All heavy atoms as TSV, in Angstrom:
chain	resi	resn	atom	element	x	y	z
A	1	MET	N	N	0.792	-1.165	0.041
A	1	MET	CA	C	-0.044	0.051	-0.048
A	1	MET	C	C	0.817	1.153	-0.017
A	1	MET	O	O	0.605	2.199	-0.743
A	1	MET	CB	C	-0.856	-0.015	1.152
A	1	MET	CG	C	-1.740	1.240	1.451
A	1	MET	SD	S	-2.744	1.098	2.819
A	1	MET	CE	C	-3.247	2.760	2.983
A	2	PHE	N	N	1.920	1.199	0.963
A	2	PHE	CA	C	2.687	2.446	0.898
A	2	PHE	C	C	3.679	2.537	-0.228
A	2	PHE	O	O	3.882	3.656	-0.635
A	2	PHE	CB	C	3.580	2.321	2.123
A	2	PHE	CG	C	2.863	2.578	3.508
A	2	PHE	CD1	C	2.623	1.505	4.375
A	2	PHE	CD2	C	2.238	3.831	3.875
A	2	PHE	CE1	C	1.924	1.664	5.468
A	2	PHE	CE2	C	1.514	3.957	4.925
A	2	PHE	CZ	C	1.318	2.911	5.793
A	3	LEU	N	N	4.086	1.488	-0.851
A	3	LEU	CA	C	4.845	1.571	-2.101
A	3	LEU	C	C	4.041	2.238	-3.175
A	3	LEU	O	O	4.547	2.979	-3.894
A	3	LEU	CB	C	5.269	0.134	-2.418
A	3	LEU	CG	C	6.151	0.098	-3.622
A	3	LEU	CD1	C	7.409	0.945	-3.416
A	3	LEU	CD2	C	6.516	-1.305	-3.957
A	4	THR	N	N	2.752	1.753	-3.286
A	4	THR	CA	C	1.941	2.378	-4.299
A	4	THR	C	C	1.707	3.827	-3.979
A	4	THR	O	O	1.751	4.598	-4.890
A	4	THR	CB	C	0.521	1.578	-4.329
A	4	THR	OG1	O	0.747	0.265	-4.422
A	4	THR	CG2	C	-0.342	2.113	-5.380
A	5	LEU	N	N	1.438	4.258	-2.822
A	5	LEU	CA	C	1.314	5.555	-2.533
A	5	LEU	C	C	2.591	6.350	-2.843
A	5	LEU	O	O	2.618	7.609	-3.358
A	5	LEU	CB	C	0.935	5.789	-1.012
A	5	LEU	CG	C	0.667	7.190	-0.468
A	5	LEU	CD1	C	-0.589	7.728	-1.238
A	5	LEU	CD2	C	0.352	7.091	0.896
A	6	TYR	N	N	3.788	5.776	-2.426
A	6	TYR	CA	C	5.138	6.421	-2.693
A	6	TYR	C	C	5.304	6.626	-4.279
A	6	TYR	O	O	5.670	7.715	-4.685
A	6	TYR	CB	C	6.242	5.571	-2.183
A	6	TYR	CG	C	7.464	6.225	-2.372
A	6	TYR	CD1	C	7.997	7.203	-1.742
A	6	TYR	CD2	C	8.365	5.608	-3.290
A	6	TYR	CE1	C	9.263	7.756	-2.060
A	6	TYR	CE2	C	9.593	5.990	-3.646
A	6	TYR	CZ	C	10.040	7.177	-2.944
A	6	TYR	OH	O	11.338	7.628	-3.193
A	7	VAL	N	N	4.946	5.668	-4.960
A	7	VAL	CA	C	5.234	5.606	-6.458
A	7	VAL	C	C	4.198	6.683	-7.037
A	7	VAL	O	O	4.617	7.546	-7.870
A	7	VAL	CB	C	5.037	4.322	-7.127
A	7	VAL	CG1	C	4.954	4.409	-8.594
A	7	VAL	CG2	C	6.068	3.366	-6.660
A	8	GLY	N	N	3.033	6.680	-6.509
A	8	GLY	CA	C	2.028	7.679	-7.078
A	8	GLY	C	C	2.441	9.041	-6.724
A	8	GLY	O	O	2.387	10.085	-7.605
A	9	ALA	N	N	2.994	9.322	-5.569
A	9	ALA	CA	C	3.522	10.653	-5.137
A	9	ALA	C	C	4.691	11.101	-5.991
A	9	ALA	O	O	4.832	12.245	-6.538
A	9	ALA	CB	C	3.889	10.669	-3.586
A	10	GLN	N	N	5.615	10.014	-6.190
A	10	GLN	CA	C	6.746	10.442	-7.092
A	10	GLN	C	C	6.440	10.738	-8.525
A	10	GLN	O	O	6.908	11.620	-9.103
A	10	GLN	CB	C	7.745	9.250	-7.105
A	10	GLN	CG	C	8.414	9.166	-5.846
A	10	GLN	CD	C	9.344	10.224	-5.486
A	10	GLN	OE1	O	10.026	10.808	-6.274
A	10	GLN	NE2	N	9.573	10.472	-4.134
A	11	THR	N	N	5.423	10.047	-9.055
A	11	THR	CA	C	4.926	10.363	-10.333
A	11	THR	C	C	4.193	11.711	-10.370
A	11	THR	O	O	4.470	12.439	-11.369
A	11	THR	CB	C	3.963	9.264	-10.862
A	11	THR	OG1	O	4.486	7.929	-10.731
A	11	THR	CG2	C	3.402	9.507	-12.151
A	12	LEU	N	N	3.467	12.036	-9.447
A	12	LEU	CA	C	2.884	13.324	-9.426
A	12	LEU	C	C	3.819	14.445	-9.304
A	12	LEU	O	O	3.759	15.417	-9.996
A	12	LEU	CB	C	1.868	13.500	-8.104
A	12	LEU	CG	C	1.094	14.592	-7.986
A	12	LEU	CD1	C	0.140	14.847	-9.025
A	12	LEU	CD2	C	0.446	14.689	-6.569
A	13	PHE	N	N	4.953	14.285	-8.351
A	13	PHE	CA	C	5.913	15.278	-8.295
A	13	PHE	C	C	6.650	15.455	-9.614
A	13	PHE	O	O	7.121	16.660	-9.901
A	13	PHE	CB	C	6.697	15.093	-7.085
A	13	PHE	CG	C	6.128	15.333	-5.801
A	13	PHE	CD1	C	6.045	14.430	-4.773
A	13	PHE	CD2	C	5.586	16.677	-5.537
A	13	PHE	CE1	C	5.361	14.632	-3.674
A	13	PHE	CE2	C	4.925	16.951	-4.368
A	13	PHE	CZ	C	4.840	15.931	-3.420
A	14	ALA	N	N	6.932	14.335	-10.157
A	14	ALA	CA	C	7.562	14.529	-11.564
A	14	ALA	C	C	6.830	15.220	-12.511
A	14	ALA	O	O	7.324	16.034	-13.300
A	14	ALA	CB	C	8.003	13.037	-11.990
A	15	GLY	N	N	5.534	14.977	-12.529
A	15	GLY	CA	C	4.600	15.744	-13.363
A	15	GLY	C	C	4.535	17.129	-13.089
A	15	GLY	O	O	4.371	18.013	-14.070
A	16	LEU	N	N	4.509	17.486	-11.833
A	16	LEU	CA	C	4.439	18.815	-11.338
A	16	LEU	C	C	5.729	19.626	-11.721
A	16	LEU	O	O	5.642	20.664	-12.278
A	16	LEU	CB	C	4.264	18.836	-9.883
A	16	LEU	CG	C	2.873	18.620	-9.310
A	16	LEU	CD1	C	2.958	18.503	-7.766
A	16	LEU	CD2	C	1.874	19.545	-9.904
A	17	ARG	N	N	6.800	18.965	-11.666
A	17	ARG	CA	C	8.085	19.553	-12.086
A	17	ARG	C	C	8.161	19.935	-13.554
A	17	ARG	O	O	8.574	21.023	-14.036
A	17	ARG	CB	C	9.304	18.675	-11.687
A	17	ARG	CG	C	9.870	18.948	-10.351
A	17	ARG	CD	C	11.167	18.164	-10.150
A	17	ARG	NE	N	10.777	17.148	-9.177
A	17	ARG	CZ	C	11.136	15.915	-9.333
A	17	ARG	NH1	N	11.868	15.497	-10.377
A	17	ARG	NH2	N	10.792	14.881	-8.531
A	18	SER	N	N	7.619	18.969	-14.424
A	18	SER	CA	C	7.628	19.220	-15.876
A	18	SER	C	C	6.657	20.250	-16.210
A	18	SER	O	O	6.922	21.233	-17.001
A	18	SER	CB	C	7.425	18.036	-16.541
A	18	SER	OG	O	5.996	17.620	-16.312
A	19	LYS	N	N	5.549	20.423	-15.501
A	19	LYS	CA	C	4.549	21.388	-15.675
A	19	LYS	C	C	4.936	22.825	-15.179
A	19	LYS	O	O	4.657	23.783	-15.759
A	19	LYS	CB	C	3.243	21.074	-15.038
A	19	LYS	CG	C	2.483	19.957	-15.788
A	19	LYS	CD	C	1.159	19.535	-15.235
A	19	LYS	CE	C	0.518	18.407	-15.923
A	19	LYS	NZ	N	-0.643	18.006	-15.445
A	20	LEU	N	N	5.741	22.938	-14.071
A	20	LEU	CA	C	6.197	24.159	-13.593
A	20	LEU	C	C	7.252	24.764	-14.574
A	20	LEU	O	O	7.317	26.044	-14.598
A	20	LEU	CB	C	7.016	23.848	-12.240
A	20	LEU	CG	C	6.092	23.675	-11.031
A	20	LEU	CD1	C	6.968	23.425	-9.756
A	20	LEU	CD2	C	5.249	24.940	-10.758
A	21	ARG	N	N	7.859	23.949	-15.411
A	21	ARG	CA	C	8.742	24.605	-16.404
A	21	ARG	C	C	7.994	25.270	-17.504
A	21	ARG	O	O	8.567	26.138	-18.150
A	21	ARG	CB	C	9.612	23.551	-16.911
A	21	ARG	CG	C	10.584	23.002	-15.861
A	21	ARG	CD	C	11.656	21.908	-16.356
A	21	ARG	NE	N	12.420	21.596	-15.201
A	21	ARG	CZ	C	12.782	20.253	-15.033
A	21	ARG	NH1	N	12.364	19.368	-15.822
A	21	ARG	NH2	N	13.376	19.967	-13.853
A	22	ARG	N	N	6.766	24.734	-17.811
A	22	ARG	CA	C	6.005	25.408	-18.874
A	22	ARG	C	C	5.110	26.393	-18.289
A	22	ARG	O	O	4.472	26.308	-17.298
A	22	ARG	CB	C	5.228	24.415	-19.628
A	22	ARG	CG	C	5.900	23.248	-20.236
A	22	ARG	CD	C	5.090	22.337	-21.127
A	22	ARG	NE	N	3.926	21.956	-20.179
A	22	ARG	CZ	C	3.241	20.966	-20.334
A	22	ARG	NH1	N	3.566	20.004	-21.298
A	22	ARG	NH2	N	2.106	20.615	-19.741
A	23	GLU	N	N	4.790	27.528	-19.124
A	23	GLU	CA	C	3.927	28.551	-18.633
A	23	GLU	C	C	2.463	28.053	-18.779
A	23	GLU	O	O	1.634	28.572	-17.989
A	23	GLU	CB	C	4.110	29.761	-19.438
A	23	GLU	CG	C	5.611	30.477	-19.173
A	23	GLU	CD	C	5.645	31.023	-17.766
A	23	GLU	OE1	O	4.559	31.467	-17.301
A	23	GLU	OE2	O	6.590	31.000	-17.276
A	24	ASP	N	N	2.129	27.329	-19.684
A	24	ASP	CA	C	0.701	26.953	-19.912
A	24	ASP	C	C	0.120	26.002	-18.909
A	24	ASP	O	O	-1.035	25.830	-18.808
A	24	ASP	CB	C	0.538	26.468	-21.391
A	24	ASP	CG	C	1.272	25.175	-21.658
A	24	ASP	OD1	O	2.197	24.957	-20.816
A	24	ASP	OD2	O	0.924	24.501	-22.671
A	25	GLY	N	N	0.945	25.346	-18.181
A	25	GLY	CA	C	0.534	24.387	-17.209
A	25	GLY	C	C	0.180	24.909	-15.734
A	25	GLY	O	O	0.179	24.085	-14.803
A	26	ALA	N	N	0.393	26.231	-15.667
A	26	ALA	CA	C	0.359	26.762	-14.334
A	26	ALA	C	C	-1.096	26.486	-13.678
A	26	ALA	O	O	-1.054	26.281	-12.512
A	26	ALA	CB	C	0.522	28.335	-14.428
A	27	VAL	N	N	-2.190	26.683	-14.292
A	27	VAL	CA	C	-3.493	26.263	-13.691
A	27	VAL	C	C	-3.553	24.765	-13.362
A	27	VAL	O	O	-4.050	24.554	-12.309
A	27	VAL	CB	C	-4.578	26.698	-14.793
A	27	VAL	CG1	C	-5.924	26.343	-14.256
A	27	VAL	CG2	C	-4.539	28.232	-14.935
A	28	ALA	N	N	-3.134	23.999	-14.227
A	28	ALA	CA	C	-3.241	22.494	-13.905
A	28	ALA	C	C	-2.241	22.195	-12.607
A	28	ALA	O	O	-2.621	21.283	-11.882
A	28	ALA	CB	C	-2.774	21.782	-15.023
A	29	THR	N	N	-1.152	22.891	-12.624
A	29	THR	CA	C	-0.364	22.645	-11.409
A	29	THR	C	C	-0.918	23.155	-10.183
A	29	THR	O	O	-0.817	22.512	-9.110
A	29	THR	CB	C	1.012	23.413	-11.685
A	29	THR	OG1	O	1.656	22.870	-12.844
A	29	THR	CG2	C	2.132	23.243	-10.480
A	30	GLU	N	N	-1.623	24.217	-10.230
A	30	GLU	CA	C	-2.283	24.699	-9.038
A	30	GLU	C	C	-3.280	23.783	-8.517
A	30	GLU	O	O	-3.489	23.427	-7.357
A	30	GLU	CB	C	-2.837	26.060	-9.242
A	30	GLU	CG	C	-1.800	27.146	-9.474
A	30	GLU	CD	C	-2.475	28.584	-9.885
A	30	GLU	OE1	O	-3.618	28.525	-10.215
A	30	GLU	OE2	O	-1.698	29.495	-10.217
A	31	TYR	N	N	-4.094	23.254	-9.437
A	31	TYR	CA	C	-5.167	22.226	-9.186
A	31	TYR	C	C	-4.555	20.909	-8.629
A	31	TYR	O	O	-4.950	20.353	-7.699
A	31	TYR	CB	C	-6.019	21.905	-10.343
A	31	TYR	CG	C	-6.988	23.016	-10.681
A	31	TYR	CD1	C	-7.086	23.481	-11.972
A	31	TYR	CD2	C	-7.899	23.469	-9.701
A	31	TYR	CE1	C	-8.047	24.473	-12.213
A	31	TYR	CE2	C	-8.825	24.311	-9.923
A	31	TYR	CZ	C	-8.854	24.985	-11.268
A	31	TYR	OH	O	-9.682	25.888	-11.558
A	32	ALA	N	N	-3.376	20.534	-9.150
A	32	ALA	CA	C	-2.725	19.341	-8.721
A	32	ALA	C	C	-2.208	19.505	-7.213
A	32	ALA	O	O	-2.212	18.552	-6.411
A	32	ALA	CB	C	-1.608	18.996	-9.625
A	33	LEU	N	N	-1.640	20.694	-6.930
A	33	LEU	CA	C	-1.148	20.950	-5.679
A	33	LEU	C	C	-2.168	21.012	-4.605
A	33	LEU	O	O	-2.184	20.508	-3.553
A	33	LEU	CB	C	-0.484	22.392	-5.652
A	33	LEU	CG	C	0.343	22.678	-4.556
A	33	LEU	CD1	C	1.318	21.720	-3.899
A	33	LEU	CD2	C	0.837	24.168	-4.553
A	34	LEU	N	N	-3.437	21.635	-4.969
A	34	LEU	CA	C	-4.564	21.534	-4.126
A	34	LEU	C	C	-5.146	20.071	-3.854
A	34	LEU	O	O	-5.473	19.685	-2.709
A	34	LEU	CB	C	-5.750	22.419	-4.740
A	34	LEU	CG	C	-5.588	23.891	-4.551
A	34	LEU	CD1	C	-6.713	24.622	-5.323
A	34	LEU	CD2	C	-5.813	24.264	-3.031
A	35	LEU	N	N	-5.007	19.320	-4.954
A	35	LEU	CA	C	-5.452	18.010	-4.825
A	35	LEU	C	C	-4.526	17.189	-3.862
A	35	LEU	O	O	-5.067	16.443	-3.004
A	35	LEU	CB	C	-5.455	17.223	-6.227
A	35	LEU	CG	C	-5.991	15.854	-6.276
A	35	LEU	CD1	C	-7.414	15.775	-5.877
A	35	LEU	CD2	C	-5.692	15.332	-7.636
A	36	VAL	N	N	-3.328	17.388	-3.994
A	36	VAL	CA	C	-2.312	16.819	-2.979
A	36	VAL	C	C	-2.537	17.099	-1.611
A	36	VAL	O	O	-2.578	16.373	-0.753
A	36	VAL	CB	C	-0.765	17.138	-3.522
A	36	VAL	CG1	C	0.135	16.638	-2.307
A	36	VAL	CG2	C	-0.533	16.473	-4.774
A	37	LEU	N	N	-2.681	18.513	-1.417
A	37	LEU	CA	C	-3.135	18.915	-0.025
A	37	LEU	C	C	-4.282	18.423	0.534
A	37	LEU	O	O	-4.424	18.056	1.677
A	37	LEU	CB	C	-3.058	20.480	0.025
A	37	LEU	CG	C	-1.660	21.187	-0.342
A	37	LEU	CD1	C	-1.866	22.690	-0.440
A	37	LEU	CD2	C	-0.714	20.796	0.681
A	38	ILE	N	N	-5.336	18.298	-0.265
A	38	ILE	CA	C	-6.611	17.786	0.171
A	38	ILE	C	C	-6.501	16.329	0.596
A	38	ILE	O	O	-6.960	15.786	1.473
A	38	ILE	CB	C	-7.697	18.013	-0.915
A	38	ILE	CG1	C	-7.987	19.482	-0.925
A	38	ILE	CG2	C	-8.917	17.149	-0.521
A	38	ILE	CD1	C	-8.966	19.788	-2.130
A	39	ALA	N	N	-5.674	15.642	-0.284
A	39	ALA	CA	C	-5.499	14.205	-0.104
A	39	ALA	C	C	-4.746	13.952	1.188
A	39	ALA	O	O	-5.063	13.098	2.010
A	39	ALA	CB	C	-4.704	13.522	-1.392
A	40	LEU	N	N	-3.671	14.825	1.493
A	40	LEU	CA	C	-2.937	14.618	2.799
A	40	LEU	C	C	-3.818	14.926	3.984
A	40	LEU	O	O	-3.745	14.162	4.961
A	40	LEU	CB	C	-1.730	15.615	2.716
A	40	LEU	CG	C	-0.647	15.214	1.853
A	40	LEU	CD1	C	0.391	16.270	1.782
A	40	LEU	CD2	C	0.026	13.864	2.198
A	41	ALA	N	N	-4.760	15.824	3.751
A	41	ALA	CA	C	-5.641	16.193	4.965
A	41	ALA	C	C	-6.568	14.960	5.063
A	41	ALA	O	O	-6.856	14.598	6.183
A	41	ALA	CB	C	-6.443	17.407	4.568
A	42	ILE	N	N	-7.068	14.347	4.083
A	42	ILE	CA	C	-7.819	13.122	4.252
A	42	ILE	C	C	-7.210	11.997	4.896
A	42	ILE	O	O	-7.791	11.371	5.656
A	42	ILE	CB	C	-8.573	12.887	2.791
A	42	ILE	CG1	C	-9.571	13.874	2.357
A	42	ILE	CG2	C	-9.205	11.387	2.890
A	42	ILE	CD1	C	-9.919	13.751	0.918
A	43	ILE	N	N	-5.983	11.737	4.405
A	43	ILE	CA	C	-5.138	10.704	5.040
A	43	ILE	C	C	-4.950	10.989	6.456
A	43	ILE	O	O	-5.155	10.154	7.411
A	43	ILE	CB	C	-3.802	10.584	4.341
A	43	ILE	CG1	C	-4.081	10.099	2.858
A	43	ILE	CG2	C	-2.916	9.693	5.086
A	43	ILE	CD1	C	-2.937	10.085	1.969
A	44	ALA	N	N	-4.664	12.205	6.938
A	44	ALA	CA	C	-4.310	12.519	8.346
A	44	ALA	C	C	-5.725	12.327	9.053
A	44	ALA	O	O	-5.649	11.938	10.232
A	44	ALA	CB	C	-3.903	13.985	8.469
A	45	ALA	N	N	-6.837	12.748	8.580
A	45	ALA	CA	C	-8.078	12.606	9.269
A	45	ALA	C	C	-8.449	11.115	9.414
A	45	ALA	O	O	-8.839	10.757	10.507
A	45	ALA	CB	C	-9.124	13.428	8.564
A	46	ALA	N	N	-8.204	10.302	8.255
A	46	ALA	CA	C	-8.433	8.926	8.448
A	46	ALA	C	C	-7.577	8.196	9.548
A	46	ALA	O	O	-8.080	7.302	10.203
A	46	ALA	CB	C	-8.191	8.236	7.113
A	47	ILE	N	N	-6.342	8.608	9.597
A	47	ILE	CA	C	-5.347	8.083	10.643
A	47	ILE	C	C	-5.965	8.507	12.112
A	47	ILE	O	O	-5.891	7.550	12.978
A	47	ILE	CB	C	-3.950	8.415	10.329
A	47	ILE	CG1	C	-3.471	7.787	9.099
A	47	ILE	CG2	C	-3.119	8.041	11.489
A	47	ILE	CD1	C	-2.082	8.434	8.567
A	48	ALA	N	N	-6.184	9.695	12.149
A	48	ALA	CA	C	-6.645	10.107	13.532
A	48	ALA	C	C	-7.992	9.426	13.836
A	48	ALA	O	O	-8.180	8.894	15.131
A	48	ALA	CB	C	-6.954	11.672	13.419
A	49	LEU	N	N	-8.983	9.225	12.962
A	49	LEU	CA	C	-10.258	8.537	13.288
A	49	LEU	C	C	-9.918	7.083	13.598
A	49	LEU	O	O	-10.505	6.518	14.593
A	49	LEU	CB	C	-11.097	8.612	11.934
A	49	LEU	CG	C	-12.462	7.987	12.247
A	49	LEU	CD1	C	-13.279	8.533	13.426
A	49	LEU	CD2	C	-13.231	8.014	10.865
A	50	GLY	N	N	-8.927	6.505	12.913
A	50	GLY	CA	C	-8.652	5.007	13.137
A	50	GLY	C	C	-7.972	4.867	14.476
A	50	GLY	O	O	-8.334	3.928	15.164
A	51	LEU	N	N	-7.127	5.879	14.851
A	51	LEU	CA	C	-6.560	5.778	16.237
A	51	LEU	C	C	-7.682	6.023	17.327
A	51	LEU	O	O	-7.537	5.341	18.429
A	51	LEU	CB	C	-5.389	6.724	16.349
A	51	LEU	CG	C	-4.182	6.411	15.576
A	51	LEU	CD1	C	-3.202	7.731	15.668
A	51	LEU	CD2	C	-3.528	5.134	15.970
A	52	ALA	N	N	-8.528	6.836	17.090
A	52	ALA	CA	C	-9.545	7.072	18.123
A	52	ALA	C	C	-10.467	5.792	18.268
A	52	ALA	O	O	-10.793	5.557	19.373
A	52	ALA	CB	C	-10.433	8.348	17.638
A	53	ILE	N	N	-10.898	5.263	17.046
A	53	ILE	CA	C	-11.739	4.102	17.225
A	53	ILE	C	C	-10.873	2.885	17.852
A	53	ILE	O	O	-11.457	2.180	18.723
A	53	ILE	CB	C	-12.054	3.614	15.807
A	53	ILE	CG1	C	-13.094	4.622	15.221
A	53	ILE	CG2	C	-12.737	2.347	15.817
A	53	ILE	CD1	C	-13.582	4.438	13.760
A	54	ALA	N	N	-9.654	2.732	17.677
A	54	ALA	CA	C	-8.900	1.839	18.182
A	54	ALA	C	C	-8.735	1.880	19.728
A	54	ALA	O	O	-8.887	1.021	20.472
A	54	ALA	CB	C	-7.533	1.736	17.625
A	55	ASN	N	N	-8.701	3.205	20.168
A	55	ASN	CA	C	-8.646	3.539	21.618
A	55	ASN	C	C	-9.978	3.239	22.332
A	55	ASN	O	O	-10.086	2.620	23.340
A	55	ASN	CB	C	-8.285	4.976	21.853
A	55	ASN	CG	C	-6.787	5.304	21.578
A	55	ASN	OD1	O	-6.036	4.408	21.653
A	55	ASN	ND2	N	-6.612	6.543	21.277
A	56	VAL	N	N	-11.125	3.451	21.571
A	56	VAL	CA	C	-12.419	2.993	22.133
A	56	VAL	C	C	-12.551	1.531	22.242
A	56	VAL	O	O	-12.980	0.990	23.365
A	56	VAL	CB	C	-13.525	3.676	21.245
A	56	VAL	CG1	C	-14.879	3.045	21.556
A	56	VAL	CG2	C	-13.518	5.035	21.259
A	57	PHE	N	N	-12.075	0.686	21.283
A	57	PHE	CA	C	-12.119	-0.702	21.368
A	57	PHE	C	C	-11.207	-1.195	22.336
A	57	PHE	O	O	-11.534	-2.144	23.165
A	57	PHE	CB	C	-11.870	-1.459	20.063
A	57	PHE	CG	C	-13.061	-1.347	19.200
A	57	PHE	CD1	C	-13.017	-0.531	17.902
A	57	PHE	CD2	C	-14.034	-2.262	19.313
A	57	PHE	CE1	C	-14.034	-0.709	17.047
A	57	PHE	CE2	C	-15.191	-2.221	18.426
A	57	PHE	CZ	C	-15.222	-1.466	17.419
A	58	GLN	N	N	-10.008	-0.617	22.541
A	58	GLN	CA	C	-9.075	-1.012	23.496
A	58	GLN	C	C	-9.696	-0.763	24.894
A	58	GLN	O	O	-9.488	-1.607	25.847
A	58	GLN	CB	C	-7.744	-0.333	23.362
A	58	GLN	CG	C	-6.616	-0.847	24.297
A	58	GLN	CD	C	-6.425	-2.346	24.080
A	58	GLN	OE1	O	-6.172	-2.778	23.004
A	58	GLN	NE2	N	-6.313	-3.036	25.114
A	59	SER	N	N	-10.329	0.330	25.118
A	59	SER	CA	C	-10.947	0.600	26.351
A	59	SER	C	C	-11.962	-0.363	26.782
A	59	SER	O	O	-12.091	-0.853	27.906
A	59	SER	CB	C	-11.503	2.130	26.309
A	59	SER	OG	O	-12.286	2.358	27.624
A	60	GLY	N	N	-12.697	-0.691	25.769
A	60	GLY	CA	C	-13.839	-1.723	26.001
A	60	GLY	C	C	-13.110	-3.048	26.353
A	60	GLY	O	O	-13.634	-3.763	27.165
A	61	ALA	N	N	-12.183	-3.441	25.591
A	61	ALA	CA	C	-11.457	-4.677	25.859
A	61	ALA	C	C	-10.813	-4.664	27.175
A	61	ALA	O	O	-10.774	-5.812	28.025
A	61	ALA	CB	C	-10.377	-5.011	24.895
A	62	ASP	N	N	-10.229	-3.562	27.758
A	62	ASP	CA	C	-9.678	-3.526	29.010
A	62	ASP	C	C	-10.760	-3.580	30.100
A	62	ASP	O	O	-10.602	-4.305	31.192
A	62	ASP	CB	C	-8.942	-2.249	29.350
A	62	ASP	CG	C	-7.710	-2.039	28.513
A	62	ASP	OD1	O	-7.246	-3.157	28.002
A	62	ASP	OD2	O	-7.120	-0.983	28.235
A	63	THR	N	N	-11.874	-3.023	29.871
A	63	THR	CA	C	-12.995	-3.155	30.889
A	63	THR	C	C	-13.558	-4.601	30.899
A	63	THR	O	O	-13.749	-5.007	31.952
A	63	THR	CB	C	-14.204	-2.244	30.226
A	63	THR	OG1	O	-13.632	-0.848	30.439
A	63	THR	CG2	C	-15.336	-2.200	31.385
A	64	LEU	N	N	-13.726	-5.254	29.811
A	64	LEU	CA	C	-14.073	-6.650	29.782
A	64	LEU	C	C	-13.107	-7.638	30.296
A	64	LEU	O	O	-13.430	-8.747	30.740
A	64	LEU	CB	C	-14.687	-7.021	28.346
A	64	LEU	CG	C	-15.816	-6.235	27.830
A	64	LEU	CD1	C	-16.139	-6.659	26.462
A	64	LEU	CD2	C	-17.060	-6.556	28.801
A	65	GLY	N	N	-11.888	-7.085	30.283
A	65	GLY	CA	C	-10.797	-8.053	30.616
A	65	GLY	C	C	-10.941	-8.454	32.119
A	65	GLY	O	O	-10.394	-9.474	32.469
A	66	GLY	N	N	-11.529	-7.628	32.916
A	66	GLY	CA	C	-11.624	-7.892	34.372
A	66	GLY	C	C	-12.935	-8.643	34.744
A	66	GLY	O	O	-13.146	-8.937	35.922
A	67	VAL	N	N	-13.794	-8.983	33.750
A	67	VAL	CA	C	-15.047	-9.573	34.056
A	67	VAL	C	C	-14.792	-11.120	33.992
A	67	VAL	O	O	-14.267	-11.676	32.983
A	67	VAL	CB	C	-16.077	-9.125	33.031
A	67	VAL	CG1	C	-17.336	-9.844	33.277
A	67	VAL	CG2	C	-16.249	-7.706	33.322
A	68	GLU	N	N	-15.349	-11.842	35.095
A	68	GLU	CA	C	-15.383	-13.225	35.040
A	68	GLU	C	C	-16.484	-13.798	34.161
A	68	GLU	O	O	-17.613	-13.261	34.196
A	68	GLU	CB	C	-15.585	-13.737	36.392
A	68	GLU	CG	C	-14.404	-13.429	37.454
A	68	GLU	CD	C	-13.295	-14.247	37.185
A	68	GLU	OE1	O	-13.387	-15.349	36.786
A	68	GLU	OE2	O	-12.140	-13.651	37.448
A	69	PRO	N	N	-16.179	-14.780	33.306
A	69	PRO	CA	C	-17.226	-15.366	32.508
A	69	PRO	C	C	-18.359	-16.063	33.302
A	69	PRO	O	O	-18.013	-16.637	34.320
A	69	PRO	CB	C	-16.494	-16.369	31.684
A	69	PRO	CG	C	-15.245	-16.639	32.206
A	69	PRO	CD	C	-14.931	-15.506	33.198
A	70	ASN	N	N	-19.474	-15.881	32.955
A	70	ASN	CA	C	-20.656	-16.501	33.447
A	70	ASN	C	C	-20.685	-17.936	33.066
A	70	ASN	O	O	-21.165	-18.358	31.984
A	70	ASN	CB	C	-21.938	-15.831	33.189
A	70	ASN	CG	C	-23.086	-16.155	33.906
A	70	ASN	OD1	O	-22.954	-17.081	34.823
A	70	ASN	ND2	N	-24.267	-15.662	33.662
A	71	THR	N	N	-20.527	-18.890	34.069
A	71	THR	CA	C	-20.474	-20.321	33.669
A	71	THR	C	C	-21.893	-20.940	33.752
A	71	THR	O	O	-22.066	-22.158	33.552
A	71	THR	CB	C	-19.510	-21.142	34.429
A	71	THR	OG1	O	-19.809	-21.030	35.912
A	71	THR	CG2	C	-18.080	-20.586	34.072
A	72	GLY	N	N	-22.743	-20.265	34.214
A	72	GLY	CA	C	-24.229	-20.637	34.349
A	72	GLY	C	C	-24.559	-21.167	35.687
A	72	GLY	O	O	-24.933	-21.806	36.383
């Protein structure tokens, strides 16, 4: 997953470098930069949400860890 993301980022930056050298690609470069920033924000939010959910499940597991099972 990370390798795919890394290769995609490298490809994107290589494309951005080539577009920065041309004057007609300025608008596309600005949109690409915005897209990258939005994607980074989404990734950061997903990681934060995942950590928060993991903490909730861990708290529940810790709470249930001290409970004796009901054998009937």
